[in-house]
ZAVEXGU-128030 format. One record per residue: x, y, z of N, C-alpha, C, O in turn; residue in one letter. Coordinates in steps of 0.1 Angstrom, whole numbers, plus 5000, padded with zeros to 4 digits. Layout:
# ZAVEXGU-128030
XYZXYZXYZXYZA ...
//
This chain:
# ZAVEXGU-128030
446703019389447003059402448002989404449003059407M 448202799404449202779411450302779409451202769417S 450502819391451902799383452502949387453702979388R 451303039390452103189393452903159408454103189411R 451603099417452703099428454002979433454702959443A 453902899418455102799421456402929413457602959417A 456002959405457203059396457603159411458703169417A 456603219413456903299426457903269437458803349440L 457803139443458403059449459203049448459903089457L 459902999440461402939428462003029425463203009421A 461503149427462103299421462803329432464003359433L 461803309445462303379457463503269461464603319465F 463103109461464203079469465203079458466303039463A 465203109448466203079439467503209444468603189449F 467003289442467403439450467803409459469103409459A 467303379469467603329485469003279488469903329496G 468803149477470003079478471203169471472303179477A 470903229461472303249451472903379465474003389469W 471903439469472503529476473403469487474503509489I 472803379495473003319506474703289506475603299513T 474303239491475803169482477203249481478403229480G 476203389481477503469479478303579491479303639491V 477203559501477703599512478403489520479203529529F 478403389518479103239523479803209521480503129529C 480503279504481803259497482303139491483503089490D 480703069487480302929482481102969464481003079459V 481702879460482202859452480902899439479702899442A 481502929428479902929414479502839409478702869400P 479802729411479202599404478302589414477102609411R 478702539430477902519444477302599449476602569459A 477402739442476002829445475002819434473902869435R 475502749420474502769414473302659410472202659405L 474502539418473502389425472602419431471402399429G 473402499446471802489454471502579453471102619464S 471202699440470302759440469102749430468202829427A 469602579422468702549413468002419421467002349419L 468802419429467902309443467002369446465802339443L 467302489456466102589461465102629456464102639464A 465102679437464102699437463202579427462002609425A 463602449422463602329423461802269435460702219434F 462702319447461902249459460602409461459402399464V 461202519459460102589459459002609449458202709448G 459102499440458702549426457202439433456002459433A 458302309438457502239446456302249458455502159462I 456402349460456002419474455002519471454102569478A 455402549458455002689450453402619446452202669447G 453802499440452502449431451202359443450002349441L 451902309458451202279466450302409473449202419479A 451002479470450202579480449402719472449102829477I 449402669459448602729448447602649441446802689433G 447902509447446802429448445902429453444902449446V 445702419468445302489477444702609479443702629486A 445502699473444302839472443302859463442302939465L 443302789453442202709445441502659447440502659441E 441802589456440202459462439802589473438602609474R 440302649479439502719493439102839484438302909489L 439402889472439002999461437402989458436403069459V 437902809453436802779444435802719452434602709448L 436302679464434702639475434302759483433502759493A 434702839480434702979485433203059475432203129479R 433503029463432803069450432002979447430903039445L 431802859445430602759448429402819459428102809458A 430202879470429102889485428703029480427503069481E 429303069476428503249469427403229463426303279467Q 427803129449426903119437425703019447424502999444W 426202989456424602869461423802939467422602909466D 424503069474423903159485423003229470421803219470E 423503269463423003459453421703309444420703359440I 421903149441421203119435419903059446418803019442A 420303069458419403029468418303159468417103139468A 418903279467418103429465417103409459415903419462A 417903379449416903439434415403359433414303389429A 416003209441415003089439413403139449412203109447A 413803199456412903269468411403319460411603399452V 410503289461409703379454408703499469408403469481P 408503589463408403649471406503689474405803659464T 406103739482404903729477403903889481403403909492E 404004009468403504089466402204069479401403979479P 402304209492401404229501400704369495401004449486T 399704369502399204539497399604629509400204579519K 399104779506399504849509398404929517397404859517A 398205029523396805079527396405149519395205139517A 397005209514397005279496396705169485396305209474D 396905089486396304969474397704959465397804869456G 398405009467399405009458400604819465400204759475A 401604779457401804699459403504649458404304679449T 403604589468405604589472406204509462407404479464N 405504469450405804379448407404369442407704489440A 408404299438409804309432409504359422408404359417P 410504429418410004469401411004409392411004469382I 411804309393412504249387412704099394413404079404A 411703999384411503849390413103779393414003849397G 413203679391414803609393415103549379416203489377P 414303569368414603549353415703699351416803699346A 415003829358416103899356417503969357418204049351A 417403879369418803909384419403859370418903779361I 420803919370422203939360423003829371422903839384K 423803739365424603639365426003749374426303859369A 426503679387427503739390428803749385429003699374P 429603809392430903809387432003679385433103689380V 431303549389431703439395432503359382433703319382A 431503349372432203259361433703319358434703269361P 433603479351435203539349436303539361437503559359A 435803509376436703439388437303309390438303269394A 436303269384436403099381437403119369438503129374L 437303139358437803109346439403179354440403099353Q 439703269358441203359363441403259371442503209370E 440803189380442003089393441802969386442202879394A 441502919377441702789369443602799360444502719361L 443402929354444602939349445602909356446802909352R 
//
């Protein structure tokens, strides 16, 4: 995610500097130099933003994972209804399938 953010910001910074240089009638060599410098700064800023976003997303996924694990660990007592039927859960915690978090974590780590 951080590499994608860095590449995107670098591309936008390069394009913005290039277009600004064209409209201001800057020489092609100077325009290229400033556009490359802007792309480099944009890439660094993109890396910082991407790392911050990764940490936020991973922290939220960890919170959700803990909530799901805590909910699965809570034992439920079956209670008897008036007609003798129980309202026990159909599947225990072992039968609960894992949420999609591992795939999301792998995507975030790319």
